[in-house]
N, C-alpha and C positions, 0 to 999 in steps of 0.2 A: 504493500499499500504506499509506504513512503517514497519508493521509487516512482510510483505513478504520480504522486502529488509533486515530486520534483520535477517531472517532466511537464505536466500540465499547469501546475500552480494553483493557488487557493482560489483564485477568481473563477477559473473553470470549473472546479469542484462545487462552489456555491451556486454557480449558474445552473447546474444540473441537480442540485440538492443532494449530493452523493455523500452518504455515510455508509461505511463498509462493515459488513457482517463478520464478527470473530468466528473462527473455525468451529468452536464448541457449539455455539448457538446455531450456525449453519447445520452441523451435524444432527443436532436435537431436532430441529424443524424438519429436516429432510427425512429422517427416521421415522418421525411421527406421521407424515402424510403417507409414507409408504406403507402403513399398516392397513391401507385400504385395500380394495380388491384389485387395484390396477398397478401397474409397474410403470407408468408414464408420469413425468413431472414436468410442469411448466413454470418458468420464472419470468414475470413480467418486466422485471428490471435487472438484467443480467449482471451489470457492473462489472467487477472483477472475478466473478464466476465463483463465488464462495459456495453456493449450493451445488454447482456442477462438481466442484472439487470434493464436496462431502459424498457424492455418489460415484467417485471414480472407481472404487472397488467392486461395484455391483455392475457386472457386465450386462445383465438382462434388464437394466432400467434404461428406458428412452427419455432423453432429456432434451427440451427445446426452450427457447427463451425469446425474449424481446429486449431490445436496448435502443433508446433514442440517441445516444452518444456514440457515434461512430468511432470517436478518439480512443475511448475506454476499451472498445472491442479490438480495435487494432493493437493497442497496448497489450491485451491479454494475449492476442496471438503471437506476438514478438516475444513475450515472456514465457509462454509455455511451448512454443514451437508447433501448435496445433492450429488447425482452421476452424473457425467458429461458424461453419456452415449451418449449424443448428440454431442460430441466433438471427432473428429478423431485425434489420436496422430500421426501425420505425417507432413512432410514437405511440405507446400502448393506449394512451387515453384517447387517441383519434382512430384506432383500428378496431372495428367492430365486427361481430359474427362469429368470434371464436368460441369453442367449447373444450373444456379441459378436465381430464379425469382427476389430476391432483395439482394443486397450485402452492408454490411456496414463494415468498417474496420479502425483500426489504425494499420498500417502495422509495422513491426519491422524496425528500422532504423540503418544501418551501412553501411560503404563503401564497395563497392563489392570487392575491394582488400582484405578485411579482412573476407570475406564470404568463408568458408571452401569448400562448394559445388559449388563455382562459375562455374567451367568448366563444371560441370554436368548441371547445370541449363542453361547455355548458349546453350549447345547441345540440351537440351530439347526445348527452345524457337525456336531453328532454325528448328528442326523436326516438331513441333506441330503447330507453327505459322508462319514459314518461315521468321523470322525476326532474325537479329544478334544483340545481346546486346552489348553496349559498355563496356568495362572493367572499365570505370570510372563511371558507373551508380550506384546508391545505391539500396539496397534491397527494399526500399519502393516504388521506381518507377518500379522496376521488378514487385512486387506485383500488382500495379494499371494495368500494361499492361496486365498481366494474367487475372485479374478479368474483364477488359473490354471485352476480348475475350469469357468470360463465362457468361455474363449477358444475361438473356433471352430476347426475342423479345420485350416485354413491361415491362421490369424490370427498377428498380432504382439503382443507385449506390451512396454511400456517403463515401468518403475517407478522413481522416484527416491525414495530411502528411507534411514533408518539402516541401517548394515551390521553393526551389533553381534550380530544374528542369527547372523552367519557363525561366531562363536565362542561363542555362548551355548548353554546346554543345551536351551532351547525351540526353538532354531533347527534341531535336528536334524530335526523334522518338516518344516520349511519347505524345507531343503536336499534332503531326500529327494524331495519334490514336484517340486523344480526339475530334478533330474537324472535321475529314474526313466524318462522317456520319450525323453530324448535330444535336447531341444529347447532347453536353455539355451545361448544364443550366448556371451554376454560378460558380465562384471561389471566395472563401472568404479568405481574408488575416487578421491575427490578429496582431495588434501592442502590444497585450498584451501577447506575446507569453510564458512569464515566468509564467503567471497565468495558462497556459495550461500544458506545460511541463517545470517545474523549471530548469532543467538541459539542455534545449534547447540551442544549438549554431547556430541555423539557423532560418530563418523565418519558420512560421507554417500557414497552412490554410486547408480549406475544399474544396473538389472537388465534385460538385454535378452534376450527369449525369443521364439522362432520356431517356431511349430507346423508349418510347411510344410517345415522342413529338419531332418534328423537330424545331430547334431554328435557326431562321434566325441571331439573335444576341446573344452574350455572356456578361453576366453581371459580372462585377468585384466589389466586395464589400471589404470595409476596416473598420473593427470593432476595437473600442478602448478596449471593454471589453466583456467579456463572456455573461454578462447580456443582450447584445443587442440581442443575439440569440432568446430570448423570444418573440421579436417583430420583427423578421426578416422579415416577410411578408409585413410589412409597411415601411421597410428601403428603401432608394434610393440608387441605386449602385453609386459608383464614376465614373464608366465608363460603357458604353454599347456599345460594339464593334461588328460590322458586322462580322459574321463568315468569310465572304470572305476576310476581312481584317486581319484576325489572321494568319499570315504566320508563320508556325511551325519553320522556321529557325530564325525568329526574336526574340528579347527579350521581354517577356511579363510582367515583373514585373513593367515597367513604367505605365502600365494600372492602377495600384492601386494608382497612384500619383494624378489622377484626372485632369491632365493637357494634354488633348488630342491635339496632333500636328503631322502633317507630315513633312517630310524632303524633300527639293527640290533636287531630285536625278540628275538633270541636273548640279548642281552646287557643288556636293559632290561626294566623293569616299572614299574608306577604306584607313586607315592610312597605311595599308601594301603596298600601292602605293609609299610611301615615305621612308619606312624603317620598323623597327620592334622593338618593346619592348621586352626585356627579363628579367627574374627574376635577382635580384642581386646575388653577390657572397655568397655562402653558405660555410662558413669556418669549420662548424661542432663542433667549440670550440673557441667562440669569446673570452673566458677567456685568451686564449693562443694567438691568432692570433691578436687581437686588442690591439694596444699599445697607451699610451700617451707620452709626451715628456719626462717624468721622466723615464719611462720604457726604452725608447731608450737610454737615457743618461746613465742610470745605467747598462744596458746590453752592452754598447759600441758597438752597432751595427753600421755597415757602412751604408752610406746614400743609397748604392744600395740594401740594404736588408729590406727595407721598403718603402712603398708607401703611400700617403695621401688617406684616406678613409672616408666614410661616414657610420657610424655603427648603428645610431639611427636616428629616424625621427625627434627628437627634436634637432639634432644638426644642422639643417637648420631652421632658423626663418624668412627668408625673402623670397620673390618670386624669386628673382634673387641672386644666391649664388656666391659670388665673393672671390678672393684670401684673401682679408682683413677679410672677414666673417670667413674663414677657420682658418686663424691665431689667431683669438680670442680664438678658442677652438680646437687646432689641434689633430687629431687622425690618427694612422697610421696602416696600415696592414703589418704584418710580411710577407715578400715575397722574397723567394730566389730562385735562379736558377744557375746551374753549380756548380763550386767550392765554398765550404762554408768557411767563415772566422772562426777563432777560436772562437770568440763571438757568431756567429750564431750556430756553432756546439755545444756550451756549452748550448745555450738556447733551442736547439732542445732536448738535453739530459735532460734539466730541464723539458721539456714538457712531456717527456716519464716517468719520475719519478713521475710525477703527474697524468699519466694515460691518457692524452690527446690523445695519438696515439690509444687508444682502444675505442674511440667514435664510433657512428654508421657510420657517413661519413668518419672520418679519417682512420679507419681501412680498408676501401675499397679503399683508394687512395695509389699510389705508385710514390713517396715515401708520407708518410701520412701528411707530413708538406708543400706538394706543393699545393697551391690554384689555383683556376681557372684563366686562362689568359683572362684578359678583357682590354678594353680600356675604357677611361673616356666617360660617356654618357653626351651629352649636355642637354638632357631633363630627368628629374626625375619625377617619378609619384608614390605617396604614395599608398602602398599596400592596407592599411585599412584607412577607414575614417569614421567620423560621421559629418553630417551636411555640406557635400560638400568635394570633394577630394582636395588633396594638389599636386599641379604641380609646379616644379622648373626649371628654366633655370640655368643650371650648368655651370659657366664660369671658373671653376676650373679644376685641373687634378685629383681630387679625385675620386676614385672608389667606387660605391655603393654597399653596402651589402644588405641583403634581406629585409630590411626595405623599400627600393625603387625599383620599376622596372626602367631600364634604357633603353632609346632609342638610337638606332644606326641608323643614316640615311643612305639612299643609295645614289648613286651619284645624283640622282634627288632631294632628301630630304635635302642633306647638304645645299642647297640654301635657304630651307624654315623652318629651325628649329625655327628661331624667330617668323615667322608667325604662326607656329603650336602653339607654346607657347602662343601667344596672343589669338589664337582660344580656346585653353584649358582654358585659365584665363577668358574668356568672359561669360557672363550669357547665350548666346545662345548655345556656345560650352558645357557649363556645363550640360545644359538640355539635349542636344543631346547625349553626350558621357555617361551620367548617365543611359541611357538606356542599356547600356552594363555591368553594374555593377551587382554583385551577392550580395543579401541581406541576412544578418545573424542576429542572435538574437541581442536584446537590440540595434535595429537601426544602427548596424554595417555594413558597406557597404565594399565589396572587390572587387578588379579588378585582373583578372589573365592576364598575358602578352597577350594571344591571344584575350581576351575580348577587350584589347585596340587595338590591331592590326586589328580587325575586325570593330572598331567603325568608324563612319562616320566623315569626316573631309572635308574642302573645297578643291576643285580641284586646281591645279596649275594655271590654267588660272583664277580663282577666286582671288587666293592671288596675282596675277600680277596686279591686278586692284589697290592694295594698294601700294602707293609709299614708297620707302625704308625710306625715311626720317620721313615719318608718323609712321612707324614701330618703329624706334628709339625713337621718341617722346612718343609714347604709352608706351613703356618699361620703359622709365624714369619717366613717370607718375605713373605707376604701383608701381615702386620702392618707389616713393616719398610719394604717397597717399595711397597705399594698394589696389587700385582698378584702373580698366581701365577707361579711359575718356569717356564720353557719346559719343562722335563721333565715337570712335572705337567700342563701343558696337553696334551702329547703322549700322557699316560696315557689321557686321555678322548676323544681325537680318533677312535679307532676306533668310537666309538658311532654316528658319522655314516657313511652311505653316500652319497657325492656321485653 
């Protein structure tokens, strides 16, 4: 692999979304699909031939493949001294009409927005499968959907790919196709994704699908190392979920946590009932827009030309953020409207001399130095997290940049902001809301605003059972001790049904 990258360069690899399969993983997947009745294997993304190599010792197996990148196939031929006559040089997503007994694949991974043939592919799926692909889908998920439609009646399919689709909105269609016929066997998640794809920035796993068998339950496995694949048949899943309980519209990543529970839907609703989270302000050039006290003083800016802001997650070190906390480390956002003072005009000319007006976001704004109009958010939610998300009750007038998502309550939600804060801070709330997160590489979790807006929270009627003085008492305890009192934890516990 390293020789190939030295020849083509990183830019070529990224252009084709190439991540290469370790030998042990390729062997496991190839062996699994060959437990079907057929001895033929098709690989829709041949790459460096990892699955072909895994079958080298099996003379009676017929292998065929497809590859859009002629350069990588030519490299394979030079490296092995063999002819790749069994590989069709074509774009799998544009080639329709195939039917295959067994399919094994490590599909290319790139965002659909960066895929040059996206519009043609979308039309092809609509024409041939009658389904409309989301513009947010990635190429790996599109590959999987197409392969599921081309798998023979008693064939097997093994796909190694990013598992972000299990929690993403566009993944609803993929999950629906996986479970609708009852042939999804297992999904394997790897905690060691860097051992599989060193450059991975998302969770990685294997989909196992068998059209010869009807499965009433789907097994979820979580592996710590690649070596565990050698004893896969003896491993116990962390969860075995009835197919009827796998809602394609729900988040599936929580099944890998091994903590199966259901939520009392009589006592919960979606957060959107109370308001909504939005991403923070994107300046496009924080070096220009974000100011400290010295910058403000040196530039002689008027107090009407900057506002308090939160530019970094580390700026907030407490669960409740108050004016005194902001004063300890004041940060400001350059924010002007209407007539400019001489000081502001001078600062804008300075920004233009430094090229800040030519940044990706700023050059598409009129004027370039005009930032988004926002109101302070009383609840802030960390975008990325490890070992639990960060939620903050914001008692200041500071605006949040993109390090936090900000919650704006509606008329109903305005009365329940502190209740929601306590729920998000509770162990029960964290377990329920965590079902909405997206998992990336190296145990990195991420929330998108709509993930939070769709998350389950208590109903207003449930919140109304908590006396207001108890809410204030719990917030004071959280500030003082760093955790909720046990009696408040007990209030939210009935939302879960074990």
